[in-house]
C-alpha positions as CSV (number, residue, x, y, z in Angstrom):
1,X,11.4,-8.3,10.0
2,X,13.9,-7.7,12.8
3,X,11.6,-5.4,14.6
4,X,8.7,-7.9,14.6
5,X,11.0,-10.6,15.8
6,X,11.1,-9.0,19.2
7,X,7.3,-9.5,19.5
8,X,6.8,-12.8,17.7
9,X,9.1,-15.9,18.0
10,X,8.0,-17.2,14.5
11,X,7.1,-14.1,12.6
12,X,6.9,-15.8,9.2
13,X,3.4,-17.1,10.2
14,X,2.2,-13.5,9.9
15,X,2.3,-13.9,6.1
16,X,-1.0,-15.8,6.4
17,X,-2.6,-12.4,7.1
18,X,-2.3,-11.5,3.5
19,X,-4.6,-14.2,2.0
20,X,-7.0,-13.7,5.0
21,X,-7.2,-10.0,4.1
22,X,-7.8,-10.8,0.5
23,X,-10.7,-13.1,1.4
24,X,-12.2,-10.5,3.6
25,X,-12.0,-7.9,0.7
26,X,-13.9,-10.3,-1.6
27,X,-16.8,-10.3,0.9
28,X,-16.6,-6.5,0.9
29,X,-17.0,-6.2,-2.9
30,X,-20.3,-8.1,-3.0
31,X,-22.8,-5.5,-4.6
32,X,-25.9,-4.6,-2.8
33,X,-29.3,-5.9,-4.2
34,X,-30.4,-3.7,-7.2
35,X,-33.7,-1.9,-6.9
36,X,-35.5,-1.0,-10.1
37,X,-37.6,2.1,-9.6
38,X,-41.1,2.2,-11.2
39,X,-42.0,5.8,-10.5
40,X,-40.9,8.9,-12.3
41,X,-39.3,10.4,-9.1
42,X,-37.3,7.2,-8.6
43,X,-36.0,7.3,-12.2
44,X,-34.8,10.8,-11.8
45,X,-33.0,9.9,-8.5
46,X,-31.3,6.9,-10.1
47,X,-30.1,8.9,-13.0
48,X,-28.7,11.6,-10.6
49,X,-26.8,9.0,-8.6
50,X,-25.4,7.1,-11.6
51,X,-23.7,10.2,-13.0
52,X,-21.8,10.7,-9.7
53,X,-20.6,7.1,-9.2
54,X,-18.0,5.1,-11.1
55,X,-17.2,1.4,-10.7
56,X,-18.6,-1.2,-8.4
57,X,-20.2,-0.4,-5.0
58,X,-18.2,-1.3,-1.9
59,X,-20.2,-2.6,1.0
60,X,-19.3,-3.8,4.5
61,X,-18.9,-7.6,4.7
62,X,-21.6,-9.5,6.5
63,X,-21.1,-10.0,10.2
64,X,-20.4,-13.8,9.8
65,X,-17.6,-12.9,7.4
66,X,-16.0,-10.5,9.9
67,X,-16.1,-13.2,12.6
68,X,-14.5,-15.9,10.3
69,X,-11.8,-13.5,9.1
70,X,-11.1,-12.5,12.7
71,X,-10.9,-16.2,13.6
72,X,-8.3,-16.9,10.9
73,X,-6.3,-13.8,11.8
74,X,-6.1,-14.9,15.5
75,X,-5.0,-18.4,14.4
76,X,-2.1,-16.8,12.4
77,X,-1.1,-14.7,15.4
78,X,-1.2,-17.7,17.6
79,X,1.1,-19.6,15.2
80,X,3.5,-16.6,15.1
81,X,4.0,-17.0,18.9
82,X,3.5,-13.6,20.5
83,X,5.5,-13.0,23.7
84,X,7.9,-10.8,25.5
85,X,11.1,-9.9,23.6
86,X,13.9,-12.2,24.5
87,X,16.6,-10.6,26.6
88,X,20.2,-11.4,27.2
89,X,20.6,-13.9,30.0
90,X,22.6,-12.7,33.0
91,X,26.0,-14.3,33.3
92,X,26.8,-14.6,37.0
93,X,30.4,-14.1,38.3
94,X,31.6,-15.9,41.4
95,X,34.8,-14.7,43.2
96,X,36.0,-17.7,45.2
97,X,38.4,-17.3,48.1
98,X,41.2,-19.9,47.7
99,X,43.3,-19.0,50.7
100,X,44.8,-21.6,53.1
101,X,42.0,-21.3,55.6
102,X,39.5,-22.5,53.0
103,X,41.0,-26.0,53.3
104,X,40.0,-26.1,57.0
105,X,36.8,-27.9,58.1
106,X,33.6,-25.8,57.7
107,X,31.3,-24.8,60.5
108,X,29.2,-28.0,60.4
109,X,30.6,-30.3,63.0
110,X,28.7,-33.3,61.6
111,X,30.4,-33.0,58.2
112,X,34.0,-33.6,57.1
113,X,33.8,-31.1,54.2
114,X,36.2,-28.3,53.9
115,X,35.2,-24.7,53.7
116,X,36.1,-24.7,50.1
117,X,33.9,-27.6,49.3
118,X,31.0,-26.0,51.1
119,X,31.7,-22.8,49.2
120,X,31.3,-24.5,45.8
121,X,28.0,-26.0,46.9
122,X,26.7,-22.7,48.1
123,X,27.8,-21.0,44.9
124,X,26.0,-23.6,42.8
125,X,22.8,-23.2,44.8
126,X,23.0,-19.5,44.4
127,X,23.3,-19.9,40.6
128,X,20.2,-21.9,40.3
129,X,18.2,-19.7,42.7
130,X,19.2,-16.3,41.4
131,X,20.1,-16.9,37.8
132,X,18.4,-20.2,36.9
133,X,21.7,-21.4,35.5
134,X,24.4,-23.9,36.4
135,X,27.3,-22.1,34.6
136,X,29.1,-19.1,35.9
137,X,32.4,-17.2,35.5
138,X,34.7,-18.4,38.4
139,X,37.4,-16.0,39.4
140,X,40.4,-16.4,41.8
141,X,40.8,-13.0,43.4
142,X,44.5,-13.4,43.3
143,X,44.5,-14.2,39.6
144,X,41.6,-12.3,38.0
145,X,43.0,-12.9,34.5
146,X,42.5,-16.7,35.0
147,X,38.7,-16.7,35.0
148,X,36.9,-19.8,34.0
149,X,33.4,-20.2,32.6
150,X,32.1,-23.6,33.8
151,X,29.7,-25.2,36.2
152,X,32.5,-25.8,38.8
153,X,35.9,-24.2,39.3
154,X,38.9,-26.1,37.9
155,X,40.0,-29.1,39.9
156,X,43.5,-27.5,40.4
157,X,41.8,-24.8,42.4
158,X,40.3,-27.2,44.8
159,X,43.3,-29.6,45.2
160,X,44.8,-29.5,48.7
161,X,48.4,-28.2,48.8
162,X,50.3,-25.0,49.2
163,X,47.9,-22.1,48.9
164,X,48.7,-18.4,48.6
165,X,47.9,-16.4,51.7
166,X,48.5,-13.0,50.1
167,X,45.7,-10.4,50.6
168,X,43.5,-9.9,47.5
169,X,41.9,-6.7,46.2
170,X,38.3,-7.6,46.6
171,X,37.1,-4.0,45.8
172,X,37.9,-4.5,42.1
173,X,35.1,-7.2,42.0
174,X,32.5,-5.0,43.8
175,X,30.0,-5.0,40.9
176,X,26.4,-6.0,40.4
177,X,25.9,-9.6,39.6
178,X,29.1,-10.7,41.4
179,X,29.1,-13.1,44.3
180,X,31.9,-13.2,46.9
181,X,32.4,-16.4,48.8
182,X,34.9,-16.6,51.7
183,X,35.1,-17.7,55.3
184,X,35.4,-14.1,56.4
185,X,34.3,-10.6,55.3
186,X,37.2,-9.2,53.3
187,X,35.5,-5.8,53.1
188,X,31.9,-4.5,53.0
189,X,30.6,-4.9,49.4
190,X,28.6,-2.0,48.0
191,X,27.1,-3.7,44.9
192,X,28.3,-7.3,45.0
193,X,26.7,-10.1,47.1
194,X,28.5,-11.8,49.8
195,X,28.2,-15.3,51.3
196,X,30.2,-15.7,54.5
197,X,30.6,-19.4,55.3
198,X,30.1,-20.6,58.8
199,X,33.5,-21.2,60.3
200,X,34.5,-22.6,63.6
201,X,37.8,-22.4,65.4
202,X,40.1,-25.2,64.2
203,X,43.2,-25.9,66.4
204,X,46.3,-27.0,64.6
205,X,49.7,-26.0,63.2
206,X,50.2,-22.3,62.7
207,X,53.9,-21.9,62.1
208,X,57.3,-23.7,61.5
209,X,60.3,-22.5,63.4
210,X,63.4,-24.5,62.3
211,X,62.8,-28.1,63.3
212,X,60.0,-27.2,65.7
213,X,56.3,-26.8,64.9
214,X,54.1,-24.2,66.6
215,X,50.5,-25.4,67.3
216,X,47.5,-23.5,68.4
217,X,45.3,-25.5,70.8
218,X,42.3,-23.2,70.8
219,X,43.5,-20.8,73.5
220,X,47.4,-20.7,73.4
221,X,50.4,-21.5,71.3
222,X,52.3,-24.7,72.0
223,X,55.8,-25.5,70.6
224,X,56.2,-29.1,69.4
225,X,60.0,-29.8,69.4
226,X,61.2,-31.6,66.4
227,X,57.7,-32.0,64.9
228,X,58.1,-29.6,62.0
229,X,56.8,-31.0,58.7
230,X,59.4,-31.8,56.0
231,X,60.1,-28.7,54.0
232,X,61.4,-29.1,50.5
233,X,61.7,-27.1,47.4
234,X,62.2,-27.7,43.7
235,X,65.0,-26.2,41.6
236,X,65.2,-26.5,37.8
237,X,68.6,-27.9,36.9
238,X,68.6,-25.9,33.7
239,X,69.3,-22.7,35.7
240,X,73.0,-23.5,36.1
241,X,75.4,-24.5,38.9
242,X,76.0,-20.9,40.2
243,X,72.4,-20.4,41.1
244,X,72.2,-23.9,42.5
245,X,75.0,-23.1,45.0
246,X,73.2,-19.9,46.1
247,X,70.0,-21.8,46.6
248,X,71.7,-24.6,48.5
249,X,73.4,-22.2,50.9
250,X,70.1,-20.5,51.8
251,X,68.1,-23.7,51.9
252,X,70.6,-25.4,54.1
253,X,70.3,-22.6,56.7
254,X,66.5,-22.9,56.6
255,X,66.4,-26.7,56.8
256,X,64.8,-27.0,53.4
257,X,65.6,-30.0,51.1
258,X,66.3,-29.1,47.5
259,X,65.1,-31.4,44.7
260,X,65.1,-31.3,41.0
261,X,62.0,-32.2,39.0
262,X,63.4,-35.6,38.2
263,X,64.2,-36.5,41.9
264,X,61.3,-34.7,43.5
265,X,58.5,-36.8,45.1
266,X,55.5,-37.8,43.0
267,X,53.4,-35.4,41.1
268,X,50.9,-35.4,43.9
269,X,53.6,-34.3,46.4
270,X,54.7,-31.6,44.0
271,X,51.8,-29.6,45.2
272,X,53.3,-29.5,48.7
273,X,56.6,-27.9,47.7
274,X,57.1,-24.7,49.7
275,X,59.0,-23.1,46.7
276,X,59.5,-23.9,43.1
277,X,62.2,-22.2,41.0
278,X,61.9,-22.8,37.3
279,X,63.2,-21.6,34.0
280,X,60.9,-19.7,31.6
281,X,62.3,-21.7,28.7
282,X,65.4,-23.1,27.0
283,X,68.6,-21.0,26.9
284,X,69.0,-18.7,23.9
285,X,72.8,-18.5,24.1
286,X,72.7,-14.7,24.3
287,X,75.0,-13.4,27.2
288,X,73.8,-10.7,29.5
289,X,75.7,-9.2,32.4
290,X,73.5,-7.7,35.2
291,X,74.1,-5.7,38.4
292,X,71.6,-5.7,41.2
293,X,71.5,-4.8,44.9
294,X,75.3,-4.7,45.4
295,X,76.3,-7.7,43.3
296,X,77.0,-8.4,39.6
297,X,77.2,-11.6,37.5
298,X,77.5,-12.7,33.9
299,X,74.6,-14.7,32.7
300,X,72.5,-16.1,29.8
301,X,69.1,-15.2,28.6
302,X,66.3,-17.8,28.4
303,X,63.3,-17.9,26.1
304,X,60.2,-16.5,27.8
305,X,57.5,-19.1,27.2
306,X,54.3,-19.8,29.1
307,X,54.9,-22.2,31.9
308,X,52.4,-24.9,32.4
309,X,51.9,-26.0,36.0
310,X,49.5,-28.5,37.4
311,X,49.0,-26.4,40.5
312,X,50.0,-22.8,39.9
313,X,47.3,-20.3,38.9
314,X,48.4,-17.3,36.8
315,X,48.8,-14.4,39.1
316,X,50.2,-10.9,38.9
317,X,53.9,-11.4,39.2
318,X,56.3,-9.2,41.2
319,X,59.5,-8.3,39.4
320,X,62.7,-8.9,41.3
321,X,65.3,-8.4,38.5
322,X,64.8,-6.6,35.2
323,X,66.8,-5.1,32.4
324,X,66.0,-1.9,30.4
325,X,66.3,-3.7,27.1
326,X,65.0,-7.2,27.9
327,X,62.4,-6.4,30.5
328,X,61.7,-8.7,33.5
329,X,64.3,-11.3,34.0
330,X,63.3,-12.8,37.4
331,X,59.7,-12.6,38.6
332,X,57.9,-14.3,41.5
333,X,54.6,-15.1,43.0
334,X,54.0,-16.9,46.4
335,X,55.4,-20.4,46.0
336,X,57.0,-19.9,42.6
337,X,60.0,-18.0,41.0
338,X,60.3,-17.8,37.2
339,X,63.7,-17.0,35.7
340,X,64.3,-15.7,32.2
341,X,68.0,-15.3,33.1
342,X,70.5,-17.2,35.2
343,X,74.1,-16.5,36.2
344,X,76.9,-18.5,34.6
345,X,79.4,-17.6,37.4
346,X,79.0,-16.9,41.0
347,X,77.8,-13.4,41.8
348,X,80.6,-10.9,42.5
349,X,80.4,-8.3,45.2
350,X,80.0,-8.1,49.0
351,X,79.1,-11.5,50.3
352,X,76.7,-10.2,52.8
353,X,74.8,-8.0,50.3
354,X,74.6,-10.9,47.8
355,X,73.3,-13.4,50.4
356,X,70.8,-10.8,51.7
357,X,69.6,-10.0,48.1
358,X,68.8,-13.6,47.2
359,X,67.5,-14.4,50.7
360,X,64.9,-11.6,50.4
361,X,63.7,-13.1,47.1
362,X,63.5,-16.6,48.4
363,X,61.8,-15.6,51.7
364,X,59.2,-13.4,49.9
365,X,58.2,-16.3,47.6
366,X,58.4,-19.0,50.3
367,X,55.0,-20.4,51.5
368,X,54.1,-22.6,54.4
369,X,53.3,-26.2,53.6
370,X,50.0,-27.8,54.7
371,X,48.7,-28.2,57.3
372,X,50.3,-25.0,58.5
373,X,47.6,-22.2,58.5
374,X,48.0,-18.9,60.3
375,X,46.6,-18.6,63.9
376,X,44.3,-15.8,62.8
377,X,42.7,-18.0,60.2
378,X,42.3,-21.0,62.5
379,X,40.8,-18.8,65.3
380,X,38.4,-17.1,62.9
381,X,34.8,-17.8,63.8
382,X,31.8,-16.5,61.8
383,X,28.2,-17.7,61.5
384,X,26.7,-18.4,58.1
385,X,25.4,-15.2,56.7
386,X,24.4,-13.6,53.5
387,X,24.9,-9.9,52.6
388,X,23.2,-8.7,49.5
389,X,23.3,-5.3,48.0
390,X,20.3,-3.7,46.4
391,X,21.6,-4.5,42.9
392,X,21.0,-8.2,41.9
393,X,21.7,-7.9,38.2
394,X,24.6,-9.3,36.3
395,X,26.6,-8.5,33.2
396,X,24.7,-9.5,30.1
397,X,26.3,-11.8,27.6
398,X,26.8,-10.5,24.1
399,X,24.0,-12.5,22.4
400,X,20.5,-13.1,23.6
401,X,19.5,-16.8,23.9
402,X,16.2,-17.5,22.1
403,X,13.9,-20.0,23.8
404,X,10.2,-21.1,24.0
405,X,9.2,-19.4,27.2
406,X,6.0,-20.1,29.1
407,X,4.7,-16.6,28.2
408,X,4.5,-17.6,24.6
409,X,2.5,-20.7,25.3
410,X,0.0,-18.7,27.5
411,X,-0.4,-16.0,24.8
412,X,-0.9,-18.6,22.0
413,X,-3.5,-20.4,24.1
414,X,-5.5,-17.2,24.7
415,X,-5.5,-16.4,21.0
416,X,-6.6,-19.9,20.1
417,X,-9.6,-19.7,22.5
418,X,-10.6,-16.3,21.1
419,X,-10.3,-17.7,17.5
420,X,-12.5,-20.7,18.4
421,X,-15.1,-18.3,19.9
422,X,-15.2,-16.1,16.8
423,X,-15.3,-19.1,14.5
424,X,-18.3,-20.6,16.3
425,X,-20.0,-17.2,16.4
426,X,-19.5,-16.7,12.7
427,X,-20.9,-20.2,11.8
428,X,-23.9,-19.5,14.1
429,X,-24.6,-16.1,12.4
430,X,-24.3,-17.8,9.0
431,X,-27.1,-20.2,9.9
432,X,-29.4,-17.7,11.4
433,X,-31.7,-16.2,8.8
434,X,-31.9,-12.3,8.6
């Protein structure tokens, strides 16, 4: 009965139609009144008809029986619950900009909310209005593989701290049923919907230059001597002394303090490290010599295990050092370097090439600590606007969710009224003499 289940929500009530049909047929088999002819011509006609007929005569049921049978049939249909076929509910997808500028105040001067907090509220309102749902698939555009299906994005996404300012490829999310939320227009969507949060210019720190901090006052840049925020990074002590010496030399030149996980500030302050260098796992004991960008060094392989971080979101990693047999050995994302290999001795080769090679890696992964946000993001101003494409659908989920919609209640009520009308008409016709 799978075909009928798309028309009736409780199709087993249709089985009542079988006894109703049987009762109706009983009324149809009632023989007509027998007339006994008294004339010769009538006798001959009866004899002629009796030779051509076999069995009982079938007659139409009386009108009152038709009305009562129709009443019972309509009651069975009402119990079966006719209605539109259930369809797969649309699953909304929300792509949420998590860049540093989203931690700035929103466009409402009377509120202390950040743009990110306003974005979540706007997204939840869009869910209820367009999809009658409170659950969506939340996507970080810089980590599309880390999507989350929930009523709100994970708290780690909303926590203040070091944020990745790398540009995201928004075009890959330009699909029907997808909502973009940002404080600017990353690109013009063709199929997705866009909510551009109202943003006002927010003066504040825009860069760090040594011990100085560079501020934007709304019209020009101002250098604040000796006011740079404390810069610090975290280095996993399991990566060996040779790498620690290289990191210490670079960090000292940049004025960055180096901490180990044990000596680093509290877990809350961990989110404000401008760079974290960590091992992918424990040492395997397998030696591996590598040569890279003008230097070479003996080293040890580490186990490649999934790193659990309270703040980092999985992103597409850039490979800095790799081996043909063992694959990626050192990868990085903004704010984080993951090592599956570390040198056991100081790298050999030209000192300048070696320092430049490691400095390029560290500088590429280094991020500015809060509250440093680029001048472009602080000066960005846009009024609240919505841009919707013609397509408002969304990807259907795999299974349709069955429910008791209002359409079923309305259809059942109409059938019950018709059944009551037919029942009363049948009883009235039964009482009226013919």
